[in-house]
Structures are given as structure tokens and as C-alpha cells.
C-alpha positions in Angstrom: 1.8 47.6 15.1 3.0 51.2 15.6 2.5 54.6 13.9 5.2 56.2 11.8 5.4 59.7 10.3 6.3 60.1 6.6 6.6 63.2 4.5 4.9 63.0 1.1 7.5 64.5 -1.2 4.8 65.4 -3.8 2.2 67.1 -1.6 4.6 68.2 1.2 2.1 66.7 3.8 3.0 64.7 6.9 1.3 61.4 6.7 0.6 58.8 9.5 1.2 55.1 8.6 0.7 51.9 10.4 3.9 49.9 10.5 5.2 46.7 12.0 8.5 44.9 12.4 9.1 41.9 10.2 11.4 39.3 11.6 12.9 36.3 9.8 15.3 33.9 11.4 18.8 34.7 10.6 17.9 38.1 9.1 17.8 41.6 10.6 14.5 43.0 11.6 12.9 45.2 8.9 10.3 47.9 9.3 7.2 47.4 7.0 4.8 50.3 6.1 1.3 48.6 6.1 -1.5 51.2 5.9 -1.9 54.9 5.7 -4.1 56.0 8.6 -4.4 59.7 8.1 -2.7 63.1 7.6 -1.1 64.7 10.6 -0.6 68.2 9.2 -0.3 70.1 6.0 2.8 72.2 5.7 1.9 75.7 4.6 4.3 78.1 2.9 4.6 80.2 6.1 5.4 77.1 8.1 8.1 76.1 5.6 10.1 79.0 6.9 10.6 77.3 10.2 10.1 73.6 9.2 13.3 72.0 8.0 13.1 68.8 6.0 16.6 67.6 5.8 19.1 65.2 7.3 19.7 66.3 10.9 21.1 64.9 14.1 19.3 65.6 17.3 20.1 64.7 20.9 19.5 65.6 24.5 22.3 65.9 27.0 20.2 64.7 30.0 19.2 61.3 28.7 20.2 57.8 29.9 19.6 56.1 26.5 19.6 57.2 22.9 19.5 56.4 19.2 22.6 56.6 17.1 21.4 55.4 13.7 19.8 57.6 11.0 16.3 56.3 10.6 15.2 58.4 7.7 16.6 61.2 5.5 13.9 63.6 6.7 13.2 64.7 10.2 10.0 66.7 10.9 10.8 69.5 13.3 11.3 73.2 13.9 15.0 74.2 13.5 15.6 77.9 14.2 19.1 77.7 12.7 21.7 75.3 11.3 22.6 74.2 14.9 21.6 75.0 18.4 20.0 73.7 21.6 16.3 74.8 21.1 14.8 72.5 18.4 11.2 71.2 19.0 10.6 67.9 17.3 7.5 65.9 16.7 6.9 62.7 18.7 7.6 59.4 17.0 5.4 56.9 18.7 5.7 53.2 18.4 4.0 50.3 20.2 6.0 49.0 23.2 3.8 46.2 24.7 1.9 46.8 27.9 2.3 48.3 31.3 2.4 46.0 34.3 -1.4 46.6 34.9 -2.1 45.5 31.3 -2.8 48.8 29.6 -1.2 49.4 26.2 2.2 51.1 26.3 3.7 53.3 23.7 7.3 54.6 23.3 8.4 57.9 21.8 11.6 57.4 19.9 12.2 61.1 19.6 12.1 62.0 23.3 12.7 58.6 24.9 9.7 58.2 27.2 6.7 56.0 27.4 3.1 57.1 26.5 -0.1 55.7 27.9 -0.2 56.7 31.5 -3.5 58.0 33.0 -2.2 61.5 32.6 -1.4 60.9 28.9 -4.9 59.4 28.3 -6.5 62.3 30.1 -4.7 64.9 28.0 -5.2 63.0 24.7 -7.0 65.1 22.1 -6.4 63.2 18.9 -2.6 63.3 18.7 -0.3 61.2 20.8 2.2 63.7 22.4 4.6 62.3 25.0 5.3 64.1 28.2 8.6 65.4 26.8 7.1 66.6 23.5 7.9 70.3 24.1 11.5 69.5 25.4 14.1 71.6 23.5 16.8 69.4 21.9 20.2 70.0 20.6 20.6 69.6 16.9 22.8 69.9 13.8 21.1 70.3 10.4 23.1 68.9 7.4 25.9 67.5 9.7 29.4 67.0 8.5 29.4 63.6 6.8 32.5 61.4 6.4 32.7 58.4 4.1 35.5 56.4 5.5 36.2 54.8 2.2 37.2 58.2 0.7 40.2 58.8 2.9 43.4 57.0 3.9 43.2 58.2 7.5 40.3 59.4 9.7 40.6 60.2 13.4 37.7 61.2 15.6 37.9 62.3 19.2 35.7 63.7 21.9 36.7 67.4 22.2 36.8 68.7 25.8 37.9 72.0 27.3 41.6 72.4 27.9 43.1 71.4 31.2 45.6 74.3 31.5 46.1 77.5 29.4 47.3 81.0 29.5 43.9 81.9 28.0 40.6 81.7 29.9 39.1 78.3 29.8 35.3 78.2 29.7 33.1 75.3 30.8 31.3 73.9 27.8 29.6 70.9 26.3 31.7 68.3 24.6 32.2 68.4 20.8 33.5 66.1 18.1 37.1 66.7 16.8 38.0 65.3 13.4 41.3 64.7 11.6 41.2 63.7 7.9 44.1 62.8 5.7 43.5 61.8 2.1 46.9 60.1 1.9 48.7 57.9 4.4 50.8 60.1 6.8 49.9 63.0 4.5 48.7 66.5 5.3 45.5 67.0 7.2 42.6 68.5 5.2 40.3 68.6 8.2 41.4 69.5 11.7 38.5 71.0 13.7 35.6 70.6 16.1 32.0 69.8 15.1 28.8 69.8 17.0 28.0 66.4 15.6 29.0 64.3 12.6 27.6 61.4 10.5 29.8 58.5 9.5 29.1 56.3 6.5 30.8 53.0 6.9 31.3 50.0 4.6 28.3 47.8 5.1 30.4 44.8 4.2 31.9 45.2 7.6 28.6 44.0 9.0 28.8 46.2 12.1 25.0 46.6 12.4 21.8 45.3 10.8 21.1 45.9 7.1 19.0 49.0 7.7 21.9 51.1 9.1 24.5 52.6 6.8 25.3 55.7 8.9 26.4 56.1 12.5 25.7 59.5 14.1 28.3 60.6 16.7 26.8 63.1 19.1 28.6 64.9 22.0 26.9 62.8 24.8 27.7 59.5 23.1 31.3 60.5 22.4 31.8 61.7 26.0 30.4 58.6 27.6 32.4 56.3 25.2 35.7 58.0 25.8 35.2 58.1 29.6 34.5 54.3 29.5 37.7 53.7 27.5 39.7 55.9 29.8 38.4 54.3 32.9 38.7 50.7 31.5 35.0 50.0 32.0 33.6 47.0 30.2 32.1 48.3 26.9 30.3 46.3 24.3 27.3 46.7 21.9 24.1 44.7 22.4 21.3 44.7 19.9 17.6 44.9 20.9 16.1 41.4 20.8 12.8 42.8 19.4 13.8 45.3 16.7 17.5 44.5 16.2 18.8 48.0 16.7 22.0 48.7 18.6 21.6 50.0 22.1 23.2 53.2 23.5 23.8 53.9 27.2 24.1 57.5 28.3 24.2 59.4 31.6 24.1 57.2 34.7 23.7 54.1 32.5 26.9 55.1 30.7 28.9 55.0 33.9 27.9 51.7 35.6 27.9 48.4 33.7 24.5 46.6 33.8 22.7 43.5 32.4 19.2 44.8 31.6 19.0 47.3 28.7 16.2 49.5 27.4 15.9 50.0 23.6 15.8 53.7 22.5 14.4 52.6 19.1 11.3 50.6 20.1 11.1 50.9 23.9 11.5 47.1 24.5 12.9 46.8 28.0 13.8 43.1 28.3 17.1 42.7 26.5 19.7 41.2 28.7 23.5 41.0 28.3 25.3 37.9 29.6 27.5 40.1 31.8 27.2 43.7 33.1 28.3 46.1 30.3 27.9 49.6 29.0 26.5 49.3 25.5 27.3 51.7 22.6 27.3 51.3 18.8 30.6 53.2 18.9 32.3 50.1 20.2 32.0 48.0 17.0 32.9 51.0 14.9 36.0 51.6 17.1 37.1 48.0 17.1 36.7 47.6 13.3 40.2 49.1 13.0 42.8 47.1 14.9 45.4 49.9 15.2 42.9 51.9 17.3 43.4 49.4 20.1 47.2 50.0 20.3 48.9 52.9 22.1 52.5 54.1 22.3 54.2 56.7 24.5 55.6 59.4 22.2 59.4 59.7 22.4 59.1 63.5 23.0 59.4 65.8 26.0 58.6 69.5 26.4 59.6 72.1 29.0 57.0 74.9 28.8 59.4 77.0 31.0 61.6 77.3 27.9 58.8 79.4 26.2 58.7 82.4 28.4 56.3 85.1 27.0 54.4 82.6 24.9 50.8 81.5 25.3 50.0 77.8 25.6 47.1 75.3 25.8 47.4 71.9 27.4 45.2 68.8 27.1 45.5 65.2 28.1 45.3 63.1 24.9 42.3 60.8 25.0 41.5 57.6 23.1 40.1 58.1 19.6 36.6 57.1 19.0 37.6 56.1 15.4 41.2 55.7 14.2 41.6 54.3 10.7 45.4 54.8 10.4 47.6 51.7 10.5 49.9 53.1 13.2 49.2 53.1 16.9 47.7 56.1 18.7 49.9 58.3 20.9 49.0 58.5 24.5 50.3 61.5 26.4 49.8 65.2 26.8 49.0 67.4 23.8 50.3 71.0 23.8 49.9 74.1 21.6 52.4 76.9 22.1 51.7 80.2 20.4 54.3 82.9 19.8 52.1 85.9 18.8 49.9 84.6 16.0 52.3 81.7 15.1 51.8 78.2 16.5 55.3 77.1 17.3 54.4 73.8 19.0 51.6 71.4 18.1 52.3 67.9 19.3 51.8 65.1 21.8 54.5 64.5 24.5 55.2 61.8 27.0 56.4 64.3 29.5 55.6 68.0 29.9 57.3 70.3 32.5 55.5 73.5 33.8 56.9 75.7 36.5 59.6 73.1 37.2 57.1 70.3 37.8 56.1 67.4 35.7 52.4 67.5 34.7 50.4 64.4 35.5 48.1 63.1 32.7 45.4 61.8 35.2 45.1 65.2 36.8 44.7 66.8 33.4 42.0 64.4 32.5 40.1 65.3 35.6 40.4 69.0 35.0 39.0 68.5 31.5 36.1 66.4 32.7 35.2 68.9 35.4 34.8 71.6 32.8 32.2 69.6 30.8 28.6 70.9 30.9 26.2 67.9 30.6 
């Protein structure tokens, strides 16, 4: 049994409910609301100015595990703007068995830490707040949403700082870059970076359990996934044996494959994979489109020395997180060349020459990674 927060749409009050996971053999685990146990807080008109009740994606760059599914359409929290890195969210406490000494153990799904230590019990004054409850989190309110069934081609990448440019390159956090084409090989209607996005996939693909119809793609999850693909690390997706939700490895856990996995949804810490892996729900989403697994070297070369007086930006192309087109991805070096305000080159090349020397893709990848703020 665990406690879940719900917003009463009629009274605008945050309610506390006892819930439990219902498991039937051969079926996904389902969350059942059993009994209302109280009211956490009434939302006043003044508080409504800072309390946003809307679909939002929140994440922390310093975590080693995370959640990637949208659990409800409302998140209770204080969002100062449409996006940022300073959101304060309420704890979402669920039962997670017992500590080794036998005391009850609880898990905060918002901040990903256990509750129930002596320090937690000593500071307890009627509301279970985990040790990270005042930790500011990154967020995106009303994120860009993509229904994959609405478009002929969707491409999603982890956006990193450029490797080489005539412009100043600033270190920054990763973002999500999106290409959308309504028609096959047609004109792109979307070609830009986002802080985070939400993907609605066809549930008939049976990628996850029945409760999940969206996959959130956040900067940390995108960065770890692309690094694993680039470094040929063993990536898979394992579901929690207790609640059935897919597991996401981040940080140190997103670098080194391992067998034991901690669930970011329920706090269960005894799910084991048959072999050491890095687990991410982005893997089944990525593998659902066979063309995303194939790469070709573009039959194009570029000599930047031929563009004297022009500005340029150079990236190493990276594997797409999602690629729904039926043609292989191009693997090489992507270049923008600007002549004044006009972009005269925007393409991917197998070979790029600068100052008489051939650029090495591996070196460009390292430069991009080194500029990432985590």
C-alpha cells in the first residue's frame, strides 16, 4: 500500500489516497486507488498564480535513475515559468518494502530517494517529505508533443554544442532536436531544439505496459542513450518485476552495464537482468523502426577552405533516438555554412577539410561531449 496525490477537479484540492499495485499473471501491473485518507492542501486563488496544474516534464541532471513515462496529466508543483531549472515539486511517496534492519521503507518517485531513515522520522511532522524535497528541478510545462502516426517521417536527436565554429561555442546542457516531415522525403515543418518532448506512440506496438501511452524524452535520457549507441555499449530495456514499469539508467549507471537495477517508479531494488546492460525505455522505441538501425556514409565531401570569408558550424552527426523514415541514417559530419544571413550549406558529409586537414569524426564527438554541462 502506498500514498498517491490526486487533484480533485471540482474542488481544486489536493487529496491523499491509499493505492496498491494489482498484478495478474500475464497482464501488466495496474495501480488501484483504494481509499481516500485525507486532504493535503487547499489551493487558494493566490497560490494558483504559482501552482501549475498541467502536463509537464520534470527531470534532474544529477540522477542515476529516472522515470520516463507520464504517470498522470497533472503534476502538483510550483513552476515559475514555462520552462527552467528551478521548479519545486511535491514528494510522491510509495511503499518500497523494508530497510535491512526491518523498518518500513518508502520511495519518493519525484526526487528518487528513500524515506524512513532515523533522520526522516525525527523530522516528520505529519507530511512525508523526502530528503530531496526542496531540490530544484528542470522542467518543461506543456511540452512539445508528437504523435508519430500523424507524420510520414520523424527524426529525434540529442542536441549538443558544436565541435568547431567561427562563432563562440558555449558549454550548455543537452537538448532535444526534432525533424518532422508530413510527407515522405518532403519538406521539414519542424527543425529545431526543444528542452524536452513527449512522444505518443501506437500502443499496438506493445512497447511497454498498458498504462503507458507517452514516452518523455528528457535531455539526460537522450544524452546517455546516444552516448551508449555511439560507444557500442550493451543497451536494453528491463521492466521492474514489481510494478512493471520500464527502467531508466542515468549518470554513472548510464555508462557501465550492470545486472541489478533500481526502479525509479516504485523503489524496488531487486530486478536483475540476465547479463550486464544499460536500461532505457528509449531502446524499444528506437528499435521499433528497422531503418534506424542502418547507417550509410553520405557520398558527399566538403572543403571549408573554399568558403573564405564565410561563417561555419561543424558537428559530428550522432545516431538518432527515433528515426521513422524508411531510409538509412547518414553517418558523418554535419556542416552549416553562412554567407552573411544566407545559409549556403546545410548537409552531412563523409569527409570535411579544414585548413588543409581532414576532420576526424571521433575527435569532433569528444569536443561536443566535453562542452556538455551535466
